[in-house]
Every structure is written in C-alpha cells, then in structure tokens.
C-alpha positions in Angstrom: 42.5 15.7 22.7 44.2 16.8 19.4 44.6 14.1 16.7 48.1 12.9 15.6 49.5 11.0 12.7 52.7 9.0 13.1 55.2 8.8 10.3 55.3 5.0 9.8 58.2 4.7 7.3 60.3 2.9 9.9 58.0 -0.2 9.6 59.6 -0.8 6.2 63.2 -0.4 7.4 65.7 -2.7 9.3 65.4 -2.2 13.0 68.3 -0.2 14.5 68.2 1.7 17.8 66.2 4.6 16.3 63.6 2.3 14.8 63.5 0.2 18.0 62.6 3.4 19.9 59.6 4.1 17.5 58.3 0.5 17.5 58.4 -0.1 21.2 57.1 3.3 22.2 54.1 2.9 20.0 53.5 -0.7 21.2 53.3 0.6 24.8 51.4 3.8 23.8 48.7 1.7 22.3 47.9 0.2 25.7 47.2 3.5 27.4 45.9 5.9 24.7 42.2 6.4 23.7 41.0 5.4 20.3 40.9 7.8 17.4 43.7 10.0 18.8 46.8 8.5 17.1 47.0 6.8 13.7 50.1 5.5 11.9 50.4 6.0 8.2 52.7 3.5 6.4 53.7 2.9 2.7 51.3 0.6 0.9 54.2 -1.9 0.5 54.7 -2.3 4.2 54.3 -5.9 5.7 54.4 -7.5 9.2 52.5 -4.5 10.7 51.4 -4.4 14.3 47.9 -5.3 15.3 47.1 -2.5 17.6 43.8 -2.0 19.5 43.7 1.7 19.9 46.1 3.0 17.3 44.9 2.7 13.7 47.5 1.6 11.1 46.7 3.0 7.6 48.4 2.0 4.3 48.7 4.9 1.9 50.5 6.1 -1.2 52.3 4.6 -4.2 55.9 5.5 -3.4 58.5 3.9 -1.1 61.4 5.2 1.0 62.2 8.9 1.1 59.9 9.7 -1.8 56.9 8.2 0.1 57.8 10.3 3.2 58.2 13.5 1.3 55.3 13.1 -1.1 52.7 10.6 0.0 52.9 11.2 3.8 53.0 15.0 3.3 49.9 14.8 1.1 48.0 12.6 3.6 48.9 14.8 6.6 47.7 17.9 4.8 44.5 16.3 3.6 43.6 15.1 7.1 44.7 18.3 9.0 46.4 16.4 11.8 49.7 17.0 13.5 52.4 14.8 12.1 54.9 13.1 14.5 58.1 11.7 13.1 60.1 9.5 15.5 63.2 8.6 13.5 65.2 11.8 12.7 63.4 12.7 9.4 60.1 14.3 8.4 58.5 15.8 5.3 59.9 19.2 4.4 56.5 20.2 2.9 54.5 19.3 6.0 56.8 19.4 9.1 55.5 18.6 12.5 56.8 17.2 15.8 60.1 15.4 15.2 62.3 13.2 17.5 65.9 14.2 16.9 67.8 11.4 18.7 71.1 13.4 18.6 72.7 16.3 16.8 75.7 14.4 15.5 74.8 15.1 11.8 75.4 18.8 12.6 78.0 18.6 15.4 80.1 15.7 14.0 79.8 15.4 10.2 83.2 13.8 10.2 81.6 10.6 11.6 79.9 10.0 8.2 82.7 9.2 5.8 81.1 7.3 3.0 79.2 8.9 0.1 75.9 7.8 1.5 76.9 9.1 4.9 77.8 12.5 3.4 74.5 12.7 1.6 72.8 11.7 4.9 74.6 14.6 6.7 73.3 17.1 4.1 69.8 15.8 4.4 69.6 15.7 8.1 71.2 19.1 8.5 68.4 20.5 6.3 65.6 18.6 8.3 67.1 19.7 11.7 67.5 23.3 10.6 63.9 23.4 9.5 62.6 21.7 12.6 64.5 24.0 15.0 63.4 27.1 13.1 59.8 26.0 13.0 58.6 27.4 16.3 55.1 26.0 15.9 56.2 22.5 17.0 58.1 21.1 20.0 61.0 18.7 19.5 61.5 15.3 21.1 64.8 13.6 22.0 66.0 10.7 24.1 68.5 12.0 26.7 69.4 15.2 28.5 72.8 15.1 26.7 71.0 15.2 23.4 68.6 17.8 24.6 71.3 20.3 25.6 73.3 19.5 22.5 70.3 20.4 20.4 69.7 23.6 22.4 73.4 24.7 22.3 73.8 23.8 18.6 70.6 25.4 17.3 70.2 28.2 19.9 66.6 27.3 20.8 64.6 27.6 24.0 65.0 24.7 26.4 61.3 24.5 26.8 60.9 23.4 23.2 62.8 20.1 23.7 61.3 17.2 25.6 63.0 14.1 26.7 61.2 10.7 26.5 64.1 8.2 26.7 64.2 4.5 25.8 63.7 1.1 27.4 65.1 -2.5 27.3 62.2 -4.8 27.9 61.6 -5.7 24.3 64.5 -8.2 24.3 63.0 -10.2 27.2 60.1 -11.4 25.0 62.4 -13.7 23.1 63.8 -17.0 24.1 67.5 -17.2 23.7 68.6 -18.9 20.5 71.7 -20.7 21.7 72.2 -22.4 18.3 74.1 -19.2 17.4 77.0 -20.4 19.6 77.5 -23.8 18.0 76.9 -22.4 14.6 79.9 -20.2 14.9 82.1 -22.2 17.2 81.6 -20.0 20.3 82.0 -21.2 23.9 80.1 -19.7 26.7 82.1 -17.1 28.7 85.0 -17.1 26.2 84.2 -14.3 23.8 83.6 -10.6 23.9 80.6 -9.3 22.1 80.0 -5.9 20.3 76.6 -4.9 18.7 76.3 -1.9 16.4 76.7 -0.8 12.9 80.2 -1.2 11.5 80.8 2.5 11.2 83.0 5.3 12.4 80.9 6.8 15.2 80.2 3.3 16.7 84.1 3.0 17.0 84.4 -0.5 15.8 88.0 0.4 15.1 88.6 0.2 18.9 87.6 -3.5 19.0 89.7 -4.3 15.9 92.8 -2.7 17.4 92.3 -4.3 20.7 91.7 -7.7 19.1 94.9 -7.3 17.1 96.8 -6.7 20.4 95.2 -9.7 22.0 95.2 -12.5 19.5 94.2 -15.3 21.9 90.9 -13.6 22.7 87.7 -14.0 20.6 85.7 -10.9 19.5 82.2 -11.2 18.0 80.7 -8.4 16.0 77.1 -8.0 14.9 75.4 -5.2 13.1 74.8 -3.6 9.7 78.0 -3.2 7.7 78.1 0.3 6.3 79.0 0.3 2.5 82.5 1.4 1.7 83.4 1.6 5.4 87.2 1.9 5.8 87.1 -0.2 9.0 88.8 -3.6 8.2 87.1 -6.4 10.1 88.1 -9.1 7.6 91.8 -9.6 8.3 91.9 -10.1 12.0 91.6 -13.9 12.7 90.2 -13.6 16.2 87.2 -11.4 15.0 84.0 -13.1 14.0 81.6 -10.9 12.1 78.1 -12.4 12.2 76.2 -9.8 10.4 72.6 -8.7 11.1 71.2 -11.2 13.7 67.7 -11.9 15.2 66.9 -10.6 18.6 66.8 -14.2 19.9 70.4 -14.7 18.7 71.5 -11.4 20.1 70.0 -12.3 23.5 72.1 -15.5 23.5 75.3 -13.6 22.8 74.5 -11.1 25.6 73.9 -14.0 28.0 76.9 -16.0 27.1 79.7 -13.4 26.4 82.6 -12.7 28.7 81.7 -9.0 28.4 79.8 -6.7 26.2 81.9 -3.9 24.6 80.3 -0.6 23.5 83.1 1.7 22.5 80.9 4.2 20.7 82.2 7.7 20.3 78.8 9.4 20.2 75.3 8.2 21.2 71.9 9.9 21.7 71.0 7.2 24.2 72.7 3.8 23.6 70.3 0.9 24.1 72.6 -2.1 23.7 74.5 -1.9 27.1 71.1 -1.9 28.8 70.1 -5.0 26.9 73.4 -6.6 27.9 72.9 -5.7 31.6 69.4 -7.2 31.6 71.0 -10.6 30.6 73.6 -10.3 33.4 76.6 -9.4 31.1 79.4 -7.2 32.3 79.2 -4.0 30.1 82.3 -2.1 28.9 81.3 1.4 27.7 83.1 4.4 26.3 83.1 7.4 28.6 81.6 9.7 26.0 78.4 11.6 25.1 75.3 10.5 26.9 76.6 7.2 28.2 77.7 8.3 31.7 74.3 10.0 32.1 72.4 6.8 31.3 74.6 4.2 32.9 76.2 5.9 35.9 78.3 3.5 37.9 76.7 0.2 36.6 79.3 -0.3 33.7 83.0 -0.3 33.2 84.3 2.7 31.3 87.0 3.0 28.7 88.7 5.7 26.8 87.2 5.5 23.2 90.6 6.4 21.8 92.9 4.2 23.9 93.2 0.4 23.6 96.1 0.2 26.1 94.1 -1.4 28.8 93.4 -5.0 30.0 89.8 -6.0 29.6 90.3 -9.1 31.8 91.3 -6.9 34.7 88.8 -4.1 34.0 85.7 -6.4 34.1 86.9 -7.7 37.6 86.4 -4.2 39.1 83.2 -3.8 41.0 80.3 -1.8 39.6 76.9 -0.8 40.9 73.9 -3.1 40.7 72.5 -2.9 37.2 68.9 -2.6 38.6 69.8 1.1 39.2 69.6 1.5 35.4 67.1 -1.3 34.6 64.5 0.0 37.0 64.9 3.6 35.9 64.1 3.0 32.2 61.2 1.1 30.6 59.1 1.4 27.5 56.0 1.7 29.8 57.5 4.8 31.4 58.4 6.2 28.0 54.9 5.7 26.7 53.5 7.5 29.7 55.8 10.4 29.1 54.8 10.5 25.5 51.1 10.5 26.5 51.6 13.3 28.9 53.5 15.2 26.2 50.6 14.6 23.7 48.0 15.9 26.2 50.0 19.0 26.8 49.7 20.1 23.1 46.8 22.4 22.8 44.3 22.3 20.0 
C-alpha cells in the first residue's frame, strides 16, 4: 500500500469542527490501519500529541503556523517522496497532495468573511482550492454530498475526483459532564437556550441576538471563538451570556441541560454540533440551509436563517423523528473505514 504523510498543523491549533474531523478520524484510523502506511508530521513546537500504535507522529522543522506548513512540511514531504494528505482546508503550495475541502464557502460566499483576517483567509483559500482543483493528479476529500456537488459545480471538475468521508459525534461521549458550568454562570437546567459556534457572520449569531432581544425573559448561552473585529454585538443584550471557548466536558453539560440547542448557521460543510446535541437528548433547532437538511433529515426543528418571527417554545413542541436515525448513520469508526478504503484505492 502507498505511503502517506498527514499534515499535522492542526495539532497546534484550537479545536473547531474542521480540526475535530482531523483528530477523530486519525484516532479511529490508527485502530484499523497497518503500521508504516501513514505518518503525521507536526511542528517541533507541538505538545499534547496522540500516542498512536500504528500511525507514527514525527516532529519536524523550525517554523510555526502557515510558514511551517508552506516551508518545513513541503520540504519533508518532498524529501520522503510520500503523498501528502491535508485534512483542514489548507496545504503547501509547493508540494500539493490530497486535500479535504470541507466546503466551498471561501469561493462561493466571500461575503461571509467581513474582517481583515477573514478577507485575507478568503484570498488564501481561493488560491489553495484553485490549485487543488486544477491539480488532476490528486483526488479531493469532503464531508457531505452538499459540499461535494458545490465543489464540482464551482470548479467544474469530474464528480469522480471528489470523495465524501463525513463526520461523527462519539468523541463527546468520552467526557463526563462538567455541571459546574451551570452554577458558575447562574444557569438552571431546562431554562436556557444554547448555541455553539464561532461568533461570526456565517454562523449567523445575529439570529440569536435578534431573537433574544425580542424575548427578553428567555436566557441564551453562547460559546465559541469570538472573531476579532466582528460586527455582531453580543455585549449589550442582557439575556445573552457569552461563555467563550469551553471544554468538551462543559459543552456536554450545556447540551444535556439546555431547553434546546440553536444552530442558525447560514452555511455549513457538515455541521457537527447539532449531532452532539442530539446525542445528549437535546431538542435541536437548525437553519434550513446548505447541507443541514441532508445530514439531519426530520430529526431536528428547522428555522429560516433570516427570520426571527417565530416562537421557539412552540416550535420545539412539534414532533420530530427519532435522533437515532442520524446518530446510527454517522460515526468516526465508519468515517475511518471509508478513509481506509479511499487510501487503498490510490494506486502506487
């Protein structure tokens, strides 16, 4: 079987959905792949690295961040003559390989990225995606059929080049709920709505803010990375509690104890958080946009991402399908098996 090198830059970054995909996929892949097939190369500064049994983790290089990815990783991949796999939307321009493009929003919806950093990110990812789609030597990975056909339609490439490997939810079940998050912030079980996601335009935090302003007696809890210079004002609505970046154990408690989980995102490649919420028995309120109907079917309550003129109390009383329909369909184990089959299909 061909040898592969994984771009391990994500081990030095905060865990968002994209990074979660990479971490959990590799954890499961390690259980089923032979030794000496896959190695992960990480910056020398990386800490808290996984202790895998079949996948070797290698520290290399003197740079950090993008400079490490573009210079050190590129040099290592060339020297070792292995196929590079990048799982988090970016790869070395000087040594491209197989990339996972989680969605095409940087190309199709640049208006989502309003800050200076966001605009720079758009320019960078447009360049990376253009190169990846033009480089016919390598297939492309993605996480949903919505994203697959968005990539195909946007970049006019053959459907056979794009492979779907999806996500899972089981990672959150390894943690005991940290219910101290409730008392710490004066929260009562079943009396608050919870939203998880970066405070950013495409995550549509504005919907929660506007709804909260219209319903001042309800409590809304937000968690996620606050994007610098975001114009979304979460500081002047008294019934909104912004808790910042939380541990998985704290997030598990908020899922388990909220009145409902709200996910009003305008655009997603997959959207893991509603699945996490469902696994803790929460009612999930999800925007009827992008891939979300594909992933969640009839197991969630849908809202218009641009209309807050509804009553959440009444909406969450409406019946939905058993969440097992979704929870049984997706798992990191299934994702790893798809990935292994994909790797085996790549010829020497």
